[in-house]
C-alpha positions in Angstrom: 4.1 4.5 -19.5 3.0 1.1 -20.8 0.8 0.9 -23.9 -0.5 -2.6 -23.0 -3.8 -3.1 -21.3 -3.5 -5.2 -18.2 -6.1 -7.7 -16.9 -5.5 -9.9 -13.9 -7.3 -13.2 -13.8 -10.2 -13.3 -11.4 -10.2 -17.1 -10.9 -11.0 -17.9 -7.3 -11.6 -14.2 -6.5 -13.9 -12.8 -3.8 -15.7 -9.5 -4.3 -15.2 -7.1 -1.5 -17.5 -4.3 -0.2 -15.0 -1.5 -1.2 -15.2 -2.5 -4.8 -12.0 -4.5 -4.9 -11.5 -8.2 -5.6 -9.4 -10.4 -3.3 -7.6 -13.0 -5.4 -5.9 -16.1 -4.0 -2.8 -15.7 -1.9 -4.0 -12.3 -0.6 -3.6 -10.1 -3.6 -6.3 -7.4 -3.7 -7.0 -5.7 -7.1 -9.3 -2.8 -8.0 -11.2 -2.8 -11.4 -13.4 -0.3 -13.2 -16.9 -1.1 -14.5 -15.3 -2.4 -17.7 -13.2 -5.0 -15.8 -9.9 -3.1 -16.4 -7.5 -2.5 -13.5 -8.3 1.0 -12.2 -8.0 3.0 -9.0 -7.7 6.7 -8.3 -6.8 6.7 -4.6 -4.0 4.2 -4.4 -2.3 1.3 -6.2 -4.5 -1.0 -8.2 -2.8 -4.1 -6.6 -1.9 -4.6 -3.0 -1.4 -7.6 -0.7 -3.9 -8.3 2.2 -2.3 -6.9 5.4 -2.3 -10.5 6.8 0.2 -11.6 4.2 3.9 -11.6 5.2 5.1 -11.0 1.7 5.2 -7.5 0.2 4.9 -6.5 -3.4 5.9 -3.3 -5.2 2.8 -1.0 -5.5 1.2 -1.3 -8.9 -0.4 1.8 -10.4 -3.0 1.8 -13.1 -6.0 3.5 -14.7 -8.5 2.2 -17.2 -6.5 -0.9 -17.9 -3.2 0.7 -18.4 -0.1 0.3 -16.2 1.7 3.5 -15.1 4.7 4.4 -13.0 3.9 6.2 -9.8 4.9 9.6 -11.2 2.9 9.0 -14.5 -0.2 8.0 -12.4 0.1 11.1 -10.2 0.4 13.4 -13.3 -2.7 11.8 -14.9 -4.7 12.4 -11.7 -3.2 15.9 -11.0 -2.1 14.7 -7.5 -0.7 17.5 -5.2 2.7 17.2 -3.6 1.0 16.5 -0.3 -1.1 13.7 -1.8 2.1 12.2 -3.4 3.9 12.4 -0.1 1.1 10.7 1.7 0.8 7.9 -0.9 4.6 7.3 -0.8 4.4 7.0 3.0 1.4 4.7 2.9 2.5 2.4 0.0 6.3 2.8 -0.2 
């Protein structure tokens, strides 16, 4: 687990209806109300589906970066939820 807080710059960002922010070049990032990266139902950073490039899923809560397994433990994800997340996000 990383001890550093992570903030992605919002320069040129577009707020989306689902609470995420679309950054330039198709990167979509989820933040909590404090402006820290945070998402409980998937990775905190993904690429817009229209983008050809793929990135490794990025998992985080309350401004902290976690591995997929650490993130699942923090959120008490079931084996079924983990499997579905792996299928959806790689």
